[in-house]
C-alpha positions in Angstrom: -18.1 8.5 -5.7 -18.4 7.9 -9.4 -15.8 5.4 -10.7 -13.7 6.1 -13.9 -15.7 4.3 -16.5 -12.9 2.9 -18.6 -11.0 1.7 -15.5 -14.2 0.2 -14.0 -14.9 -1.8 -17.2 -11.3 -3.2 -17.4 -11.4 -4.1 -13.7 -14.7 -5.9 -14.2 -13.3 -7.9 -17.0 -10.2 -8.8 -15.1 -12.2 -9.9 -12.0 -14.7 -11.9 -14.1 -11.7 -13.9 -15.5 -10.4 -14.5 -12.0 -13.8 -15.7 -10.8 -13.8 -18.5 -13.3 -11.1 -20.3 -11.3 -11.7 -22.2 -8.1 -10.0 -20.7 -5.0 -6.8 -22.3 -4.0 -5.6 -20.5 -0.9 -2.6 -22.9 -0.4 -1.3 -22.1 -3.8 -2.1 -18.4 -3.3 0.0 -18.4 -0.1 3.0 -19.8 -2.0 2.6 -17.0 -4.6 2.5 -14.3 -1.9 5.5 -15.8 0.0 7.5 -15.9 -3.3 7.8 -12.2 -3.1 10.2 -12.4 -0.2 13.9 -12.1 -1.0 16.6 -9.7 -2.1 16.0 -7.4 -5.0 17.2 -4.6 -7.2 14.1 -2.5 -7.9 13.3 -0.2 -10.8 10.4 2.2 -10.4 8.8 3.8 -13.5 5.8 6.1 -13.8 4.4 7.5 -17.1 1.3 9.6 -17.7 -0.5 8.1 -20.7 -4.0 9.4 -21.4 -4.6 13.1 -20.9 -8.2 13.8 -20.0 -8.6 17.6 -19.6 -8.2 20.5 -22.1 -4.9 22.2 -21.6 -3.5 19.5 -19.3 0.2 18.9 -20.2 1.8 15.5 -19.8 4.1 15.5 -16.8 7.7 14.2 -17.2 8.2 10.5 -16.8 9.6 9.5 -13.5 12.4 6.9 -13.0 14.1 5.8 -9.8 15.4 2.6 -8.2 16.9 1.0 -5.1 18.0 -2.2 -3.4 15.4 -3.7 -1.3 14.9 -6.9 0.8 11.4 -8.3 1.6 11.1 -10.1 4.9 8.2 -12.3 6.1 6.9 -10.8 9.4 3.8 -13.0 9.8 2.7 -16.2 8.1 -0.5 -18.0 8.9 -3.0 -19.9 6.6 -5.1 -16.7 6.1 -2.7 -13.8 6.7 0.8 -12.9 5.5 2.8 -9.8 6.3 5.7 -8.7 4.2 8.1 -5.9 5.3 10.2 -4.0 2.7 13.6 -2.6 3.8 15.9 -0.4 1.6 19.7 -0.6 1.8 22.2 1.9 0.5 25.0 -0.5 -0.8 27.7 2.2 -0.3 26.9 3.3 3.3 24.9 0.3 4.5 22.2 2.7 5.7 18.9 1.0 6.2 15.5 2.6 5.6 12.3 0.8 6.7 10.2 1.0 3.6 6.6 0.1 2.8 4.7 -3.0 4.1 2.1 -5.2 2.5 -0.4 -7.3 4.4 -2.4 -10.1 2.7 -5.6 -11.4 4.3 -7.7 -14.2 2.8 -11.5 -13.4 2.6 -11.0 -10.3 4.7 -14.3 -9.2 6.3 -13.3 -5.5 6.4 -10.7 -3.2 4.9 -9.7 0.5 5.2 -10.3 2.9 2.3 -8.9 6.4 1.7 -11.8 8.7 1.9 -10.7 12.3 2.6 -7.6 14.3 3.3 -5.6 12.2 5.8 -8.6 10.0 6.6 -9.1 6.3 6.1 -12.4 4.6 6.9 -12.9 1.0 7.8 -15.7 -0.6 5.8 -17.3 -4.1 5.7 -16.7 -6.1 2.6 -19.4 -7.9 0.7 -19.0 -11.8 1.0 -19.3 -12.1 -2.8 -16.4 -9.7 -3.3 -14.1 -11.6 -0.9 -15.0 -15.2 -1.5 -11.7 -16.9 -2.6 -10.0 -13.5 -2.7 -7.1 -11.9 -0.9 -7.1 -8.3 0.3 -3.8 -6.6 0.1 -3.3 -3.5 2.4 -0.3 -1.3 1.9 1.3 0.9 4.6 3.6 3.9 4.9 7.1 3.7 6.3 5.6 4.6 9.7 3.0 1.8 9.3 0.3 4.5 8.6 -2.3 3.3 6.1 -2.0 3.9 2.4 -4.5 1.7 0.5 -6.2 -1.7 0.2 -7.3 -3.7 -2.8 -9.1 -7.0 -3.1 -8.7 -9.6 -5.8 -8.1 -13.3 -6.7 -4.9 -15.0 -7.8 -5.0 -16.3 -11.4 -2.6 -19.0 -12.7 -3.5 -19.2 -16.4 -0.7 -20.4 -18.7 1.5 -21.0 -15.6 1.7 -17.3 -14.7 0.8 -16.3 -11.1 -1.0 -13.0 -11.2 -3.1 -11.1 -8.6 -5.3 -8.2 -9.8 -7.1 -5.9 -7.4 -10.4 -4.2 -7.7 -10.7 -0.5 -8.0 -9.8 1.5 -4.9 -8.7 4.9 -3.8 -5.3 6.0 -2.4 -3.7 9.3 -1.5 -1.0 10.9 -3.6 2.3 9.1 -3.5 5.5 10.8 -2.2 6.7 11.3 -5.7 3.7 13.6 -6.3 2.4 15.4 -3.2 5.6 17.5 -2.8 5.1 19.1 -6.2 1.4 18.7 -7.2 -1.8 20.4 -5.9 -4.0 20.0 -8.9 -5.3 16.6 -7.8 -5.9 14.9 -4.4 -6.5 11.2 -5.0 -5.6 8.3 -7.2 -8.1 5.8 -8.4 -6.1 2.6 -8.8 -6.0 -1.0 -9.9 -2.9 -2.9 -8.8 -1.5 -6.1 -10.4 1.3 -8.3 -8.9 2.9 -11.0 -11.2 5.6 -13.5 -10.4 8.3 -13.7 -13.0 11.3 -16.1 -13.5 13.6 -13.3 -12.1 11.4 -12.0 -9.3 8.1 -10.2 -9.5 6.4 -7.0 -10.8 3.9 -4.5 -9.4 1.9 -2.8 -12.1 -0.3 0.2 -11.2 -3.2 1.5 -13.4 -3.7 5.0 -11.9 -6.2 7.7 -12.6 -5.3 11.1 -11.2 -8.5 12.7 -9.7 -9.5 16.0 -8.2 -12.2 15.0 -5.7 -14.4 18.0 -4.6 -16.2 18.4 -1.3 -19.6 18.1 -3.0 -18.8 14.6 -4.2 -18.0 15.5 -7.8 -14.7 14.7 -9.4 -12.5 15.7 -12.3 -10.2 13.1 -13.9 -7.0 14.8 -15.1 -4.9 11.9 -16.5 -4.2 8.2 -16.5 -0.8 6.9 -15.4 0.9 3.6 -15.7 3.3 2.6 -13.0 5.7 -0.3 -13.3 7.9 -1.6 -10.4 10.3 -4.4 -11.4 11.7 -6.5 -8.5 14.7 -8.4 -9.9 16.5 -11.0 -7.7 20.0 -10.1 -6.8 23.0 -11.7 -5.1 25.2 -8.6 -5.7 24.0 -6.5 -2.8 24.9 -7.0 0.9 21.6 -7.0 2.8 23.0 -8.0 6.2 22.5 -4.5 7.6 18.8 -4.7 6.8 18.4 -8.1 8.4 20.4 -6.9 11.5 18.1 -3.8 11.7 15.0 -5.9 11.5 16.2 -8.4 14.1 16.8 -5.6 16.5 13.7 -3.6 15.9 11.0 -6.2 14.9 9.5 -6.3 18.4 9.3 -2.5 18.5 7.5 -2.2 15.1 5.1 -5.0 16.2 4.1 -2.7 19.0 3.6 0.2 16.6 1.5 -2.0 14.3 -0.7 -2.9 17.4 -1.3 0.8 18.0 -2.4 1.2 14.4 -4.6 -1.9 14.5 -6.5 -0.2 17.3 -7.8 2.2 14.7 -7.8 0.1 11.6 -9.3 -3.1 12.8 -12.8 -1.6 13.2 -14.9 1.3 12.1 -14.8 4.2 11.9 -11.1 4.2 11.0 -8.4 6.7 11.4 -7.5 10.4 10.7 -3.9 11.7 10.8 -3.3 15.1 12.2 0.1 15.4 10.5 0.9 17.2 7.3 0.6 15.1 4.1 4.3 14.2 4.3 3.7 12.4 7.7 7.1 13.5 9.0 5.6 14.5 12.4 5.1 10.8 13.1 7.9 9.3 11.0 10.7 11.1 12.8 9.7 10.2 16.4 8.9 6.6 15.5 12.2 6.1 13.5 14.0 7.8 16.4 12.5 5.3 18.9 13.4 2.4 16.6 17.0 3.7 16.5 17.1 3.8 20.3 15.9 0.2 20.4 18.7 -0.7 18.0 21.2 0.9 20.4 19.9 -1.2 23.2 17.8 1.5 24.9 14.3 1.0 26.3 11.2 2.4 24.6 8.0 1.8 26.5 4.4 1.4 25.2 3.7 4.7 26.8 6.4 6.3 24.7 4.7 5.0 21.6 1.3 5.9 22.8 2.4 9.6 23.3 3.3 9.8 19.6 -0.1 8.4 18.6 -1.9 10.7 21.0 -0.3 13.7 19.3 -0.9 12.8 15.7 -3.7 10.2 15.4 -7.4 10.2 16.1 -10.5 8.2 15.1 -12.0 9.1 11.7 -14.8 11.7 12.1 -18.4 10.9 11.3 -19.1 11.0 7.6 -21.0 13.9 6.2 -24.3 12.9 4.6 -23.4 14.6 1.4 -20.1 12.8 1.1 -21.1 9.4 2.3 -21.6 8.1 -1.2 -18.5 9.7 -2.6 -15.8 7.6 -1.0 -15.8 4.9 -3.6 
């Protein structure tokens, strides 16, 4: 699929700068691991450039929360970070998104069609010295991946991804039907008070024939500020009780996402058909009950299947 020209140019410039630096995976690991901790988070999204006649800028979106980031896996070439939200008043815990980082990953999944993610091989030149970050839904269903190199110019640790596709975020799919994909460059930066996640998004209507219409550009800014004012013990207790269960869920997903062709979800876009039973099972585990692998497998059998074969006309439109 044709890439947005302006975004592609900016991405190429960013990557060319990163390529001028020698790879330092040990230092990179330290930067990734620095994102663990307790945070108050502000989320902001603003449509900036309007690209179609008659398109009206949508209202800016603002939200926030209290979130802890826990290291689930830590090896020389792979780090897994799990985000957990806590309501300070009630102590209610919500398993939030997850980010996996893999050094010189040979493959990654890419959002291609409605509820479909395809596993594709990565070119060695694109991954040499680079980390691939893959992001997952609250149910550990896939969202998007991006590949880029860490840069430490002027003492600032920054990772910038290449251009990739992702489905509509939750803030949009409940109220928008005029576009069906985001073309995205992500940037993570460590700051003295935590870290930030910038998103350079283009809202795109992708058509079955491979053509696309770009509606608007959007800038997203997620600011993770370290805090000692929030009690995160409920989140740590939840994860201690359920980590083994969610590891088994991830293993089921890995059966689809570790090799081609990838995965297709049979749920509605909101994914609640899977989120509810998986969260219910996790709650049962927390209560000391038993959930078998067969119980998890039944949820996957109902709602997950391998990605279908690509249509010839659409094969070149996924990127």
